Structure formats: structure tokens, C-alpha cells
N, C-alpha and C positions, 0 to 999 in steps of 0.2 A: 614785642613780638608775640609772646605768649598769649593765648585767648582761652577763656573759661568755658566758652560756648561752641558748640559745634556748627559752623557756617555751612551754607551751601555755595559751592564755588561755580561760578557762572562761565562756563567755557564753550565753545562750538560744539554742538552735539557730535560732529564729525570727527572730532578728536577722540573722544571716549568710545564712539561707536568703531573708529578704525582700530583702537586698541583691544577693544573685545574681539573684533573680527580677526585680528591678528593670530589671537591663540585659537579661534574657533576651528580650524581645520585640524589642528592638532589634538582636539578633543576626541577625534574618531580614530586615534592611532592604535586603539586597541582591536580595530576591525581587521580582516584579514590582510595581510601584507603590510602591515605597520601604519598604513595610510587610510584615511576615509574622508569623507566629505561632512563635516560637523553640521549640527543645527544652525541655520542662519540666523542672525539677528538683524532685523530691518532697521535702517536708520529713521523709520517714522515712529518708532517707539521712544516714549520720553526717556531721557537719561538723568538719573539722580545720584549726586555726589557729594560726601561729607568727608570733613577731615579735621583733627584736632587744632591745627594751626595752618593759617594761609597768609602768604606774604607776596607783595608785588614789588619787583625791582624795576623802577623806571628807568635806570640807566640800560640795562640789558633787555628792557621789555620782556621780562620773564614772569610767569606765575609760579610759585612754589607752593605744594602742600605737603605737609608733614603730619605724622601720627595717626596711625589707624586710618589712613586713605582708604575710602570705599566707594566704588561706583557700581550702579547696577542699571541695567537695561532690560526690561522684560524680566525673564527667569535666570538671566546670566549675571554673575556677581563678579567683580574685580576688586582686589585687595592688594595693597602696597604700603611700604613704609614712607616712601617719598614719591611724590609726582611733581614734574616740572613742565611747563609749556611756555616755549619761546614764541610769541606771537610775530616777531620778525622773521625768524627762519621757518616757522611753522613746525619745528621738531617738538615732540612729546616723550617724555621718558618716564617710565615706572621702575624704581629700583627699591632693592631690599624686600625679600620675602613676598615677590610677586605671586599671587594666587588668582587662578580663574576657577570659578565653580560653574560648572555646566548645567543646564536644566534638568538633566537625566541623572545628576548625581556624580559625574565624573569631575576629578579635581586635578588642575595642573598647576605646577610649580615653576617659577623662573627667578634667576638672580636679578636679571635686568632685561627691560624691553624698551625699545626705542622705535618711535614712528616718525617718517619724514616723508617729503615729496608728495604734500597733499594727502597723507596718510596711505599712500599706494605702496611705500617702501617701509621695511621694518626689519629689526634685527632683535633676536632673543639671544640670551646667554644663559647656560645652565638649566636646560628645560628638563622636568621631570613631571609625570603624571600618574596619577591613580585613576584608572579608566574602569569601564563597565567590565563585568565578567572576571573581576579580581585581577585585571591586567595592570601591568606597569610599564611605562615607557620613560625612557631617558634620553637626552642627546646633548653633545657638548654644546651646541648653538643652532638657531635657525635663522633664516632670511626670507623674507618676501620682496619680490621684484616686481614692479609695475602692477601690483595688485593681483597678478595672475599666477606666479610661480612662487611656491614655498619649498625651500630646500632646508634639509635638517642635516647635520653632519654628525658622524659617528652615532648612529641610532642603535639603541638596544631595546628590544621588546621581549616581555615574556608575562604570561599569567600565572606562572608558578610561585608557590609561597617559598619564601626564603627560609633556610633552616634557623629555627629559633636560637639555637645554641651558637651557631657560627654564621650571623647574617652576610659575611664576606664571601662565604662559599658560593660558588655559581649554582644558579637554580638548575632543576632537572633538564630544562631546555629554553633557549632563548635565541631569537633572531638578532642579527648584527648586519648593519649596512654602513659602509663608509659614506656614502650620501644617498639619501632619499629624497625624491623631488615630486611634488604634486603640481600638475599643470591644470589649472582650474578650468581654463577653456576648453581643454582637450578632455578633461576629467580622466586623466591617466596618471599612474604612478610609475616613476622609473627609479631603479636601484642601480648603484654601482658598488660593486665589492660585496655582495650579500653573502652571508653564510649563515647555517644553522649549527649551533652548538649543543651538544648533550653532555651534560656535567662538565661543562666548559671545555669539552673537546670538539673542534670542528668536525662535523661529519658530512657536510655538504657546501660546496661553495659554486658561485656563479658570478663571472665578473659583470654581467649587465642582465636584468629582468625588468620587463615592462607588463603591465596589466591594467585593466580598467579600475578606477577607484570604486571601492564599495559605495553602494548608494547610487552610483552614477547609472545612466541608461546603458541599455546593452551595448558592448563594444567587440569588435572582432579581435580575435587573438588566439593563442594555443591554450588548451585547457590541460588539467592534470593528466600526466600519463598513467597507464597501467601496465604493470610488467610482471613477469613471473616465469613460470615453466610448467608445462604439461606433457603427458606421455605422448600425444599426438603432434603437438607444436614444437616440442623442445623448449628452449628459452625464448620467450617473445616479448615484444614491445609494441603497446598500442596507443598510438599518438593522435588524439583528436584536435582538429582546428575549428574554432567557431567563427561563423561568418555572418554578422549582422547586417542583412541585406537593406532593410529599412526598418520602420518603426513595427511593421506588421508581419514580417517574415524573416526567417533566418535559415542557415543551413549548417550542419556540422559534418566535416569531412574527416574520416577516420582512417588512417592507414596502420595496418597490423604486419609486423615483421618478425619472422621466426626462424629457428635455425634449421628445423627438420621439415618446413614446409615453405612454398614460395611465398606466402603471406596473401593476404586480401586488402581491398580498398572498398570503403563503403561511404554513403553520402545519406544523411537524413535531413529532409526538407519539411519546414513547418511554415504555415501562413494562417492568419487570422484575419477573417472578413467581417464585416458588420453583421453578418447573419450565420456565421459558423466558421469551422476551422478545417484543415486538411493537414494530414502528416504523411509524408512519403518517405520511405526508407529502402535503399537498396545497396546490395553488395555484390562484389565479384571477386573471385580469388582461385587458387590452385590448390588441389589437394593430391598428395601422393597416394600409392597404394601399398605402402609397406604394412600399415596397420588397418586399411580398410578395403572394401571391395568395391567402392563407389568413387574412385579417384577421378583425376581430370579437372577440367574447368568446372567451377562450382558458382553458384548464385543463389541471391535470395531477394525477395520483395515482400515488404510488409507496409501495408499502407491503409488508412482509415481517414473518413470525412464525417462531418455531421453539419447539416445547414437547417436553419429554421425557415420555413416557407411563409407561416404567419402564426397567429396566436394558437393555431390548433395543430397545424401540420408540420412535420419536419421529415427530412429525407437524409440518408446516410450510405456509406459503403464501407467495405473493408475487403482488400485484395491481399492474400497471403499465398505465396507460392515460393518454392525453393528447388533446386536441382536435386537434393538428396539429404537424407537424414545425417549421414557422415559428415557433410559440409558443415550443417549447423552445428553438430555436435563438436567437430573440431574446433571451429572458430568461436565456441563459446556463446552460441545463440540458443541455448537449449537443445532438447531432443524430443521434440512432438512426433507423435505417430501419425496425426491427421492434421492438415492445415485447411482452414474454412475461409472461402471468399463469398462475400454476400454483397447485395444491393437491396435496400428497403426504403419503405415509406411508411410513416407512422401517424396516426391523429390521436389526439387526446382531448376529451371533453370533460373537465373536471374529474370526479371519481365515478362517474356513471358511465362513460363511454370510452372505447378503445378499439383502434382498428390498425392492422398492419398487414403490408403486402412486401413480399421479399423474393429473392431468388438467391439460390445456395449452390456453390459448386465445393466439391470436397477434393483434396489431394491426400492419397495415403502414402506415407514415406517409409512404408515396411514393404520390402521387397517379395516376402511371402504373401502379402495381401494384394492380390491382383486389382488394378484400378476399374477392370471393365465392369465389375459389379457394384462399385460406388455410385450412388445416384446422383444426378443432376436435379435439383429441386427447382423446376421453372414452371409455374411460380408457386408460391405458398401465400394463402391469404387467411386472415382471422378478423373478426369483427365481434364486439360484444357491447351490450347495453344492460345496465342494471336499473330498474325502474324504482322511483321512491316508494316508500312503505305505503302499502294500502291502508284502508280504514281499520284493518284487523291487526295491523303490526307485521304483515307478511311482506316479502321481497320477491319480485318477479325478476327473472333475468332471460335474455335473448341472445344467442350468439349464431355466428355462421362461420364454417371453415371450408377450406379447399385446397387442394395441392395436386401437382402433377410431377411424378417422378419417372425420370427416363434413365436407363442404363446402356452402356455400349453393348452389353450382352447380358441375358438374364431377364428378370420380370421387370416390366414397366407396368406402371399404375397410376390412375387418377382417381380422385374422390372429391365429392362435395358432400357437405352436410350441414345440419342446423339442430340446435338444442334449445329447448324451453324448460327453464327450471323454476321452481318455486319453493319457497321454505317460510314457514310459520312457527315461531317459537312463542311459547306462553308458560306461565307459571299456575300450576293448579292450587287449590285451596289447602292442601296440606304440604306445600313446600316442593312438590314434584315439579319438574322441568320436562315440558312436553315439547316436542319438535314435528311438524308435519312436512315431510318432503315429496316432492314429485318431480319426475323429469320425463321429458320425451326427447327422444332421439331419431331422426331421419337422415339416412345416408344413401348415396347412390355412387357408383363408380364403374370403372373400365380396367381390366386387367389383361394382359397379354404375356404369354409364356409363364404361366405360374408354376409349371414343372420344373423350372429352371432356377439357378441359384439367384438370390441366396435363400429362398423359401423351400423350394423343392416340393412343391405341393402337388395335389392329384393331378393325374394327367387327364387330358380333355377338358380341363377347366379354364375357362377363360371368357372374353367378352364383358358384356354389360352385367352388373349386378345391383341390387338393391337390399336395403337392410333398414329395420325399424325396431324400436324398442321403447317401452314405457315402463318405468319404475315409480312405485309409490311407496313410501315409508312412514311409520309412525315410530318415533323415538322417545323413550322414556327414561330420565335420569332422576334419581332421588335421592339427593345429598342429605344424609341424616348426621347431624353435628351435635356433639355433646361436650361440655366443659370438662377440662381436666385438672381445673384450678390452676394452681401456680405453675403447672406443667403445660398450660396451653389449652388446646382443643383437640378432639378427636373426630374424625370424619369417616363415614361409611357410605359408599355411594354405589349401589346396584343400578346397572343399565341394561335395558334390553330394547332391541330394535327389531320390528317385524318389516320385512320387505318383500314385496310381491310383484309379479309382472309376467308376461308370456315368456315360455321356453324359447331360447335363440338358437339352439343347436352349437355344433362346434364351428360353424361359419367357415369350414376349411377352404371355400371358394374365394374367400376374401383375402388378399395378402396383408398380413399383420404388420404394416410398415411402422406404426407407432405404438405396438403392443408387444414388441419383441422382449423387452425386459421385464421381469415381473418377480416381485418378493413379498410374500404374506408376512405381514408383522402386525403388532398392535396398532401401527399408525394408520393402516388402512382397513381394520377390522369392520369399521362401520361406514365404509365407502359404499354408495349405491352400485357403482361399477369398480370392481377391483383390479380391472385390467388398466395399465397406465394410460392408454390412449382411447381411441374411439373405433378403431378397426375391428376390435373384438368387444362385444357386448355381452354383459353377463344377464342372463335371464333367470326365470324361476322364482319360486318363493323360498325364503329363508328366515331364520332367525339368528341374530346376533346378541350374545349375551356376555357381559363382563361384570367384574366386581372390583371397585376401586377402594382402597383404604389408605388414610393418611392421618399422621400425627403431627399437628403443626405447634411448634414450640414458641413461647413469647420472644426468644432471641432471633427468630427468622429462620431457624432450622426447621427441618422436616423429615419424616420417615413417610415414604410414599410407595405404593405398589399397585399393580393392576394384573389381573389375569383374565383371560376371556377365550372364547372359541365361537364358531358359527356352524349353524345345521341347516343344511339344504333339504328341501322337500322332494328332489328327484335324485335319480342316479344319472343324470345326464353327464356324458363325459367332456364336460367343458374345458377344465382346467388340465394340464399335463400332469403326469405322475412326477412327484416330487416337490410340486408346488406347494402342498400343504393344504390345497383346497380341492383334490382329486375325489375324495370320499365325500359321503353325505355329511358327516361329522368332520369338521376341519381339524388341523392340528391345533394344539394349545398355544396361545402366544401370551407372553407375560413381559412386564418390566418391573424394575425396582429402583428406588432411589433412597439412599440412606445418607443424610447430610444434617446431623443433629447440631452441629456446631460449624461456625465459619470456616474453620481450618481442616475440615474432613468432609469428603464427597465421594460416594461409592455409587456408581451406575451400573445396572445390568439389564440385559434384554435377551430373551430366548424364544425359540419356538421348538415345541416338543411333539413327536409323533402323536396322533389322536389315539393310538391303541397301546403300543408298548412304552410310550414317554420316552422313547430314544430321542436324544437331541439333534436337531436338524440344524438349528442355528443357535449360536450362544456367544454373546458379546458382553464383556465386562471392563469397566475401567474405574481406577480409583486415584484420588488425589488428595495429598497430605500437604498443608502449609503449616510450617511451624518456625516462624521467624526468620531464622538465618538459613533454613534449607526448606526445599519443597521435593516431594517425591510422588511420581506417578506411574501406574503400571496398567496394562491393559492385555486382554486376552480376547481373539477373534477366532471363531470356529465356523464353518459353513460348508454344508453338502454342496455339490455342483448344482447350479441353477438349470432348470429345463431348457432345452435347446441352446446350451451353452458348451463351449469348448473348454472352458477353465475348469481345472481340476479341484478337488477338494481343498480347502484351506484351513489351516490351524496354526496360528502364530502368537506368540508372546512378546510383548514389548513392555519396556522399562526406561524410565528417564527421571532426571532431576537435577537439582544444583543445589550448591552448598556455599554459603558466603565464609570464606576462610578467616578474614578480618576485615577492616574497614575499606581496604583496597582490593584484595583478591577474591575471585569467585571461581568455582569449578563446576562445570556442567557435563553431564554424559547422558547419552541415549542409545538403545539397542534394541533390536527387533530379530526373533528367532523363529524359524519355520520348523515346526514339530513334525511335519509330513515329510519334508525332504531332510530333516535332521541336519541342517546347516544355518548358519546366520544368514539374516537378509541385508541388515545395514547397522552400522555402528558409528557414533559420532561422539567426539570428545572436545571440549572448549574449555580454555583456561584465559581468564580476563583479568587485566588490572586496570582500575580507574582511579584517578585523583581529581585534584582541582584543575589540571591543566593538561592532562594526558590519558587516552584510553589506548590499550594496547591488547589486541585480541589474537589468540591462536586457536585455530579450529581445524581438526582432522576429521574427514568424513571418509568412510570406506563404505561401498556397497558390493555385495556378493551377487553380481548381476552377470547373465550370459546375454550376449548380443543374440538376439532372435533370428537375425539374418545369417551371422556367420557360425553360430554355436560355439564362438569363443569368448574368453573374458572380455568384458567391456573395457576397452582401454581407458575409458574416462572413469573407472569405478572408484578410484583413489584420488583424494582431494586434500591438500594441505594449504591452508589459508592463513595469511599474517595481515592483520589490519592495524594501521596506527592512526590514531586521531590526535592531531594537535589542537586542542580546543581554542576556539576563536580564530583559528586559521584555516584548518581544513583536514582532510584525511587522505590516505593513499593506502592501496592493498597490494599484497604480493600473494600470487596464486602458484603453488607448486604441485608436482605429480599430475 
């Protein structure tokens, strides 16, 4: 009987393939819900089988292999102490230390495995597994019927480590089920008597549960709910249902019930086409008036779509509307102040060309802001082309732009324009960097009722207008670098730019539709037109000057700073008081960065009055990274911007986190308003994380006042709990 060599056993490949496939579905038990679809092994792959001893009993027509029996097909390996195959009955049995090693490294153990019925039926005893993501699964037994249905009895699953000093103690959490069944043709998993245990104590039980098998195509069913409590809703329960309509479309229907409100219902539809996608979402519900002034029936619509027309053109749309801001805020859809709806057409030609045409409609959700002066942009168009570099290395660009803005009441305006630009950089013989810039703008438009909102311009101004501007500039940067030895290198870079062009005047007869917001900083010191758009054109001659210095360290750290200002040749009152450019000599602008080591970074930016050096803008941030903790702090101060209704701001912020040990970490953040002498926001977070669980507690407090009612914002305080069972899923609870 004994053999000294290791023979190869010649058995039908379907026997070994069937035994490998029997355990294959269990290999994915670590996936969500204890069940998955394991990597399939096809019977086309060759099967190799070895054993220390093989015998054939002619009486029973049975082949028996003993001693380190091993079979492998592809990357899957099966091991057992004994393997028998009855050629008459077609029953194959593996007993004693049955081990299945999956291609992804997962390992399954069983005491006994038996295949019958043409390898379509099987029985497993004492199933255990070491799976991916540190997970373990165990079952008293398993059975496969008709090759389609696999049942596991008394299943236990957990990715949590066992206590090293007391392995018999229950893990932190585990999932149990009396019976778990996988229907391979339906690709669904069904549970009977499922429970979640925490420290061995059942905390959740359901007599029946069904869901799509992980890895299966999309399937309809209920999704994980969200529940909690807020001041506006009271206790609430949000339950989504997912409907997989077909392979290219689906819809999610969500019902939300609350104790203080009537609730709402919403549907989100998605569809993918060969050339694009659409997503449509709508909700409807009721809102009481106890905590809001905009109660009654509420609704919202959020949708978007994008379609490719050919290799260059695409079109899209977005429709976003709501009955009120209170409705969105109450049912946790955010609290936007403005919703934008648009339809557009875009074209792309490599990196050289771009074109876009669109229309835009805005909806203000603030009661104090009337919608009559919010414009309809019908239409807006822009096209640009950048030509390849010429023989001198310069770049020529040409664009065209136009828009039409219509308001229910107030100023209506239309404008078309074109811009031609040229830029030629070169390096001089002494290392200086020269840049020649030129730009020509030509604009024409029409305006009606300029003396009304939102601009309140001069009376008797209106009708058609034209504007043109020509700007030329020569820019010189001279980076002077010297070695600092083992401390790296030092850089000193003076920069001067001379810009000239005709004076343009204040252009008060032109509505500044795209030039309302303006802030003078080091970022736009050297711009040819320092207005943000084109409705306002900067003219005249000026000199911009700045000095930049830096120390570059070998470790990648640096200390860098810049200071500069601008000098205009004329007293033309082009910029508004407080802008920093209203005088011939501008305000001083400066920035600094101190980051000598990877764990420290300090950033600062300021704008100082050109005469008395009074600070008009000051901003500073600092960050420290130090292993188990990090700390950041910031300071922001700014005077009111010209033509702005906002007050002076001066705020201090600070935040950071500290890792208390290997599992716990604590984070905090706060912001304080020095002008109002009251806090603005605060946040505190405590997180626990180990190999199988994440538990996060987060408290957020905002000291905000509802701009509509002048009362405290009822959503100003939020308490969040989030629990993540690794490899299974997560759920959150929101309170306050």
C-alpha cells in the first residue's frame, strides 16, 4: 500500500473542479453581509493532483488518496488528509484538515467536504476561514443544492482581532445568522435569524434580511437608512429604496418621516447613454411654521446632464430650483443662498481652442434680496484660440466674448467684445528675464435704465456705447542667486514692469457687470488690467515694482517674501476709494512664507496704506506637524471692499488634532470674530479606530443669525455619531 514516490492521480477534472468551486463562494464571506461571489475557477484550466499514497478498491470501485493530498487548478489550491472518489456513485469526499487557499490569499478550513449529483450537490462540515481585510468566518456546516443555492448554518463573521490573553472572549463585534443562503442565479443573499453582537451582547436582530450579493450586478432593494434628530425635524427616519430599472438606468426613492414635520419624499433618477448621462432629482414635502417663516408645501429640483456630440463638441444642462431655503435646510439639503440653472454648449480643440455658449437663470433664496434685480443671462458666449509659438518664441491669442443680461426691474445690458494678446519672453545675456506683453480690447454694448439697481449709475445715461483699450508692457525680472554652502542657496529677484496705454476715464456710462468685485493684492500687482472683468478697462501709464527674496534649503524648505507697489502717471479717478489703487502711488502689497522644515509652515499676506502704512488687509496662517499632533492657526482682517455692503472683518481661527494613543484621536477647531466680540463657529471631534471599527463623535456649533428672521439659526448646533463596521458598512446618527 505504501508508496515512496508522489504519484499523480488521474481523475475526471470535473471532480476536482467541483470540489474547488464548492468552497469558492465562501471565499468571499468577508464581504458585506457575510456572503459574496468568489473568484470563479473555470473547468477549462488543468487540474494537478498529488498524494503520498493512492489505492484503488475494485470491489467498491473507489479511488482513495492519503497523505498530504493536494490539488490545484489555476491559482486555487485544495489540501486534505484523505480524498476518496467512488466512480459508481460519483461521490467525492475530502476529509481531515481540508484547506482551500484562494488566489487573493484568503484561506478556508473545513473538517469534511462531500460532492455528489454530478458535482452539483455538496456538503461541508466545520467551515472556518481567514479572509481578506483581517476577517474570519465560521459555520457549523454548508450545503450546495443543484449547483445554484449554497446554504451556511450557524454562521459567525467578524474582522476583529481576538483577545491574545483570552481567545474565547467574544470579539468587539460580530455578525451571526442562523442560516445564510446564496442564490447564484438570482445573485442574492438571504438571512434568517441575523443578529449583530457587540462584546457578545446582541444589539440588533432581524428575522429576515435579503440583499444583492457583493460583486453582483446592481439589484433593487432597500438601502441603509439614516436616522437621528434635529431641532427642525425632531426625530427623523430617512429610508431610501433603490430600483435598478435596467443596465443603464436606476432610481432611488427616499421617504423621510419626522416627529415635528409631516415629512417628504424624493426620487433621484440616473441614466447613462452611449454619448452621455443625465441625473434628475426632485423632492416634495411639508414644512411647519413654528421655527420658519416659509412653511407650507415645499419642493426642490436638482438635475444635470452632459452629452458628447462629437470629438470636439459637448452639451449639457443643470436645473436647480427650490421653494425656499427653509425647506432645503430643514430636510438637510444644505442652505444655499443662490441656485443656478444653466444650459450650455462647449467645444475643445486640443490646448489651442475653446468655445462656450450658455444661458443662465439665478434664483435667490434670501427673502431680503429681491429676485427682480437678479439677471437672466440669455445668452453668454466665449471663444478663444491660442496660436503656436512664432519664430521669436512669442504667443499670440485671440478671443471673443458677448452676453445679454435682462432683469425684471433695473438695468438691462448687452455687450460684445474681442481681445488680441501677445506675449514674448526671452532671457538676456546676464540672466535677466524679459517679457514683452501687448493687449488690445474692443468692446461695444447697449444699456437701459443704468440709473436703477443694482448699479445706480448716472441719470440720462443709456443706449449704445463703445470702448477700446490698448495696453503694452515690458517686464524685467532679474533672479540673482548665490550659494549658501551646506545651507542651500539664496535668491534676490527685483522685478519692474512698465505699462502704458491711453487713459480710459472712469467709464461710468458702462455697467460694470463683470467688474463689481475687486481686491488689490500681490497676486494682481503685475496684471495689465487689474479689474476682474472687461467692463472696466484700466488705462494710462504706470510702473509696477517688487522685490522678492528667498532662501532655499537643501531639505526642500524655504523662506520667501515679496513686497511691491504700483505708481500711476496720472491722477485719473479710475479706482474707488479704499481699493488700494485710488492714488497715484498704490498701497503696499506683500507676502511671506516661512517653511524651513517639513513640519512647519507660516504664510502671511498684507496690504498697507501707501502713506501711513495702516493695514487694510492682513492675513496669516500657521501650521505645525509634529508626529502625533498638528496645530493650525489663522488671522484674517480686511476693511470693507468698495461698493460692498459687508462690514469690516477681523477673525481669529485655530484648530488641530492630537493622537491620544494608537486608537484614539481628538480634534478641535474654533473661529472668533473680534469686531463683534463673539465666537463664529466651533467644532470638536473624538474618533476611535481599530482593525474592525471606526467610531466618530462630532459636535458643531455655529453662532449664526438667520438673515431673514434675525433669530438664531435653528440648525446652528449639530451632534453627529458615525459608526463604521469595517468590511460591512457604516451608519450615522445626527442629533440637535
